[in-house]
C-alpha positions as CSV (number, residue, x, y, z in Angstrom):
1,M,89.0,110.6,101.2
2,H,90.4,109.5,97.8
3,I,94.0,110.3,96.7
4,L,93.8,110.8,93.0
5,S,95.9,113.8,92.0
6,A,98.8,115.8,93.3
7,D,96.8,119.0,92.8
8,Q,94.5,118.1,95.6
9,F,97.2,118.8,98.2
10,T,97.7,122.2,99.8
11,K,100.9,123.5,101.2
12,K,99.6,123.1,104.7
13,Q,98.6,119.5,104.1
14,L,102.0,118.7,102.6
15,E,103.8,120.2,105.6
16,E,101.6,118.2,108.0
17,L,102.1,115.0,106.1
18,F,105.9,115.4,105.9
19,A,106.1,116.2,109.7
20,L,104.1,113.0,110.3
21,T,106.4,111.1,108.0
22,S,109.5,112.3,109.8
23,S,107.9,111.4,113.2
24,I,107.0,107.9,111.9
25,Q,110.6,107.4,110.7
26,Q,111.9,108.3,114.2
27,K,109.4,106.0,115.9
28,F,110.1,103.2,113.6
29,A,113.8,103.4,114.4
30,Q,113.2,103.5,118.1
31,D,110.3,101.0,118.6
32,K,108.4,99.8,115.5
33,N,106.2,97.5,117.7
34,E,104.3,100.6,118.9
35,I,103.4,101.4,115.3
36,L,102.3,97.8,114.7
37,Q,99.3,98.5,116.9
38,W,98.1,101.6,115.1
39,H,95.7,100.0,112.6
40,K,95.5,96.4,113.7
41,G,92.5,94.7,112.1
42,R,92.3,97.1,109.2
43,V,92.5,95.8,105.6
44,L,94.3,97.2,102.5
45,I,93.7,95.9,99.0
46,T,96.2,96.6,96.3
47,L,94.9,96.2,92.7
48,F,97.6,96.6,90.1
49,Y,96.9,96.3,86.4
50,E,100.5,97.3,85.6
51,P,103.8,95.9,86.9
52,S,105.2,97.4,90.0
53,T,107.9,96.7,92.6
54,R,108.4,99.8,94.7
55,T,104.9,101.2,94.8
56,R,103.0,97.9,95.4
57,L,105.5,96.5,97.9
58,S,106.1,99.7,99.8
59,F,102.3,100.1,100.2
60,A,102.1,96.5,101.4
61,S,105.0,97.1,103.8
62,A,103.6,100.3,105.0
63,A,100.3,98.6,105.8
64,A,101.9,95.6,107.4
65,H,104.1,97.7,109.7
66,M,101.0,99.4,111.0
67,G,99.3,96.0,111.7
68,M,97.0,95.9,108.7
69,S,96.3,92.9,106.6
70,V,97.1,93.2,102.9
71,I,95.2,91.5,100.0
72,S,97.0,92.0,96.7
73,T,97.0,91.2,93.0
74,E,99.9,92.2,90.9
75,N,98.7,91.6,87.4
76,A,95.0,92.4,87.4
77,R,95.1,93.3,83.7
78,E,95.7,89.6,82.8
79,F,94.6,87.6,85.8
80,S,91.4,89.4,87.0
81,S,87.9,89.7,85.6
82,A,89.2,92.7,83.6
83,A,90.5,90.1,81.1
84,K,86.8,89.1,80.7
85,G,85.7,92.7,80.1
86,E,84.6,93.7,83.6
87,T,84.6,97.5,84.2
88,I,86.6,99.1,86.8
89,E,83.4,100.3,88.4
90,D,82.1,96.8,88.8
91,T,85.4,95.6,90.2
92,V,85.6,98.2,93.0
93,R,81.9,97.6,93.8
94,V,82.7,93.9,94.3
95,L,85.8,94.8,96.4
96,E,83.7,97.0,98.5
97,Q,81.7,93.9,99.6
98,Y,84.9,92.5,101.2
99,A,85.1,95.5,103.6
100,P,88.5,96.9,102.9
101,D,89.6,100.1,104.6
102,A,91.4,101.4,101.5
103,V,92.2,100.3,98.0
104,V,95.4,101.1,96.1
105,I,95.0,101.0,92.3
106,R,97.5,101.2,89.5
107,H,96.0,101.2,86.0
108,H,97.4,101.3,82.5
109,E,94.8,103.8,81.3
110,T,94.6,107.4,82.3
111,G,91.5,108.4,84.3
112,E,90.5,104.8,85.2
113,V,91.4,105.2,88.9
114,A,89.2,108.3,89.1
115,R,86.4,106.3,87.6
116,A,86.9,103.7,90.3
117,A,86.8,106.3,93.0
118,A,83.5,107.7,91.7
119,A,81.9,104.3,92.2
120,T,82.7,103.7,95.8
121,N,83.0,105.4,99.2
122,V,86.0,103.3,100.2
123,P,89.2,105.4,100.0
124,I,90.9,104.9,96.6
125,I,94.6,105.8,96.2
126,N,96.0,106.4,92.8
127,A,99.2,104.4,92.4
128,G,99.7,105.6,88.8
129,D,97.2,105.8,85.9
130,G,98.5,105.6,82.4
131,K,100.2,108.9,81.4
132,G,98.2,110.8,84.0
133,E,99.6,111.0,87.5
134,H,101.4,109.2,90.3
135,P,100.5,111.4,93.4
136,T,102.1,109.2,96.1
137,Q,105.4,109.0,94.1
138,S,105.4,112.8,94.0
139,L,104.8,112.9,97.8
140,L,107.8,110.8,98.5
141,D,109.8,112.8,95.9
142,T,108.9,116.0,97.5
143,Y,109.5,114.6,101.0
144,T,113.0,113.5,99.9
145,I,113.8,117.1,98.8
146,W,112.5,118.5,102.0
147,Q,114.4,116.0,104.1
148,H,117.7,116.9,102.4
149,F,117.4,120.7,102.1
150,G,115.1,121.4,105.0
151,K,112.9,123.5,102.8
152,L,110.8,123.3,99.6
153,T,111.1,127.0,98.5
154,N,113.5,128.8,96.2
155,L,114.9,125.7,94.6
156,R,116.1,125.1,91.0
157,I,114.7,121.7,90.0
158,I,115.7,120.0,86.7
159,L,113.1,117.6,85.4
160,G,114.7,115.4,82.7
161,G,114.2,112.3,80.6
162,D,110.8,111.3,79.3
163,L,108.6,114.2,80.4
164,L,105.8,113.6,77.9
165,H,104.9,110.1,79.0
166,G,106.3,110.0,82.5
167,R,103.5,110.6,85.1
168,T,106.0,111.0,88.1
169,A,107.4,114.3,86.7
170,R,103.9,115.6,86.0
171,S,102.8,115.0,89.6
172,L,106.1,116.4,91.1
173,A,105.7,119.6,89.1
174,K,102.3,120.1,90.6
175,L,103.5,119.7,94.2
176,L,106.5,122.0,93.6
177,A,104.0,124.7,92.5
178,C,102.6,124.7,96.1
179,F,105.8,126.4,97.3
180,E,107.2,129.8,96.6
181,G,110.2,130.7,94.5
182,N,110.8,127.4,92.8
183,H,112.1,127.3,89.2
184,I,111.8,124.2,87.0
185,V,114.0,123.4,84.1
186,F,112.7,120.9,81.6
187,N,115.7,119.1,80.1
188,T,114.9,116.6,77.4
189,I,114.7,116.1,73.6
190,P,111.9,118.0,71.7
191,E,109.9,114.8,71.1
192,L,109.6,114.2,74.9
193,Q,108.9,117.7,76.2
194,M,106.5,118.3,79.1
195,A,102.9,118.5,78.0
196,D,101.2,121.8,77.8
197,D,98.6,121.1,80.5
198,I,101.4,121.0,83.1
199,K,103.0,124.2,81.8
200,Q,99.6,125.9,82.0
201,Y,99.2,124.6,85.5
202,L,102.5,126.2,86.5
203,D,101.6,129.4,84.7
204,D,98.4,129.6,86.6
205,R,100.2,129.3,89.9
206,G,103.0,131.7,89.1
207,L,105.8,129.1,89.1
208,T,108.6,129.9,86.6
209,Y,110.0,127.3,84.2
210,E,112.1,127.0,81.1
211,E,113.0,124.4,78.5
212,E,116.8,123.8,78.1
213,S,118.0,121.0,75.8
214,D,121.7,121.4,76.8
215,M,122.3,119.2,79.8
216,K,125.4,121.2,80.9
217,K,123.5,124.5,80.9
218,A,120.5,122.9,82.6
219,F,122.5,121.3,85.4
220,A,124.4,124.5,86.3
221,Q,123.3,125.9,89.6
222,A,120.8,123.0,90.1
223,D,119.6,122.0,93.5
224,V,117.8,118.9,92.3
225,V,118.2,116.8,89.2
226,Y,115.2,114.5,88.8
227,W,115.7,112.0,86.0
228,T,113.2,109.6,84.4
229,R,113.4,106.6,82.1
230,L,112.2,106.5,78.5
231,Q,108.6,105.1,78.7
232,K,108.9,102.8,75.7
233,E,105.6,101.0,76.6
234,R,103.7,104.3,76.2
235,L,105.2,105.4,72.8
236,P,102.6,105.6,70.0
237,E,102.7,102.6,67.6
238,G,105.4,103.1,65.0
239,V,107.3,105.7,67.0
240,H,110.8,104.6,68.0
241,I,113.2,106.6,70.3
242,D,116.5,105.0,71.3
243,Q,117.1,107.1,74.4
244,T,116.9,110.5,75.9
245,Y,120.0,111.8,77.7
246,A,121.9,109.5,80.0
247,I,123.7,110.5,83.3
248,D,127.2,109.2,83.8
249,T,130.1,110.6,85.8
250,K,130.7,113.2,83.2
251,A,127.2,114.5,83.5
252,M,127.5,114.5,87.2
253,G,130.4,116.9,86.8
254,Y,127.9,119.4,85.5
255,M,126.1,119.4,88.8
256,P,127.1,121.5,91.8
257,D,128.5,119.6,94.8
258,T,125.4,120.6,96.8
259,A,122.9,119.2,94.3
260,I,121.1,115.9,94.6
261,L,120.2,113.4,91.9
262,M,116.8,111.7,92.1
263,H,115.0,109.0,90.0
264,P,111.6,107.3,90.6
265,L,113.1,104.0,89.5
266,P,113.2,101.5,87.8
267,R,116.1,102.8,85.8
268,V,117.2,101.1,82.6
269,D,120.3,102.8,81.1
270,E,119.6,106.5,81.7
271,I,121.7,106.5,84.9
272,A,125.0,104.6,84.8
273,T,125.7,102.4,87.8
274,E,129.0,104.2,88.3
275,V,127.0,107.1,89.6
276,D,125.6,105.0,92.5
277,N,128.6,105.7,94.8
278,D,128.3,109.5,94.3
279,P,127.0,111.0,97.6
280,R,124.6,113.2,95.6
281,A,122.8,110.1,94.2
282,K,119.6,109.9,96.4
283,Y,117.4,107.5,94.4
284,F,117.7,104.5,96.8
285,T,117.1,106.8,99.8
286,Q,114.2,108.2,97.9
287,A,112.7,104.7,97.3
288,G,113.1,104.0,101.0
289,N,111.2,107.1,101.9
290,G,108.3,105.8,99.9
291,M,107.3,103.3,102.6
292,F,107.3,106.0,105.3
293,V,105.4,108.5,103.3
294,R,102.8,105.9,102.5
295,M,102.6,104.9,106.1
296,A,101.8,108.6,106.9
297,L,99.3,108.8,104.1
298,L,97.5,105.6,105.2
299,D,97.5,106.7,108.8
300,T,96.0,110.1,107.8
301,I,93.3,108.5,105.8
302,L,92.4,105.8,108.4
303,T,92.5,108.2,111.3
304,R,90.0,110.4,109.6
305,L,87.8,107.4,109.0
306,K,87.8,106.8,112.8
307,Q,86.6,110.3,113.5
């Protein structure tokens, strides 16, 4: 069971995964030693060709809290055989010989994680591939919305920042399309608008959306404001953009009191630190949810392997 794209999840699967995540959070708070026995003796390999803090460490933490051993490399692009020209297929075939139960891969090139999955029967989990997708991030994002509102239907979600290069917003849009009545507002500058393939995806599934460059208009009546950083490392050579829009206390004033502000992190200067104390700011809670969602995902994959 590979996890490669947000569009492989059905509404039913998401509801089951979120129910399991909630149950794990409760068990963890009560007696985390019970969870420690769930997958004792299993092995997780994390293979990261790009820098990561939250994704890599939350996967490692998720595995460790369930009794798994973790083997990790955090800069495979420079310090693995990839620097010598080894293909991703050869790399995962070698890793397969070490008997892992799952492999988490982040890669700087879109589509490389899917190539790895095609070369092995070991479950591969996409932890972000270039400008493609970040399905487990979208799972924790969607879970955070569900946890706060108790639903995932009939919501007005603002996706803002760098939508052209940011894979997290792409994956989140796909998951939101699983639920009825949601409306997405793309709020960014013209140069960073959401790519047409995602718009077509939403059209095909009947999810409504609009493009609104005015932040004040976009934030009005919002339930969720999901902001992203400018992906400077993915801008084409010779293209320079200083910044998209930034959220400060003034911008927070455009949001309803009932709305929440989310961000996949890391942030640079697109959300002012003065916003952190606003009760609507949920990005640190969102990051914390990542470990529990990944625990639920790993448990689902490994439980299926036992069957």
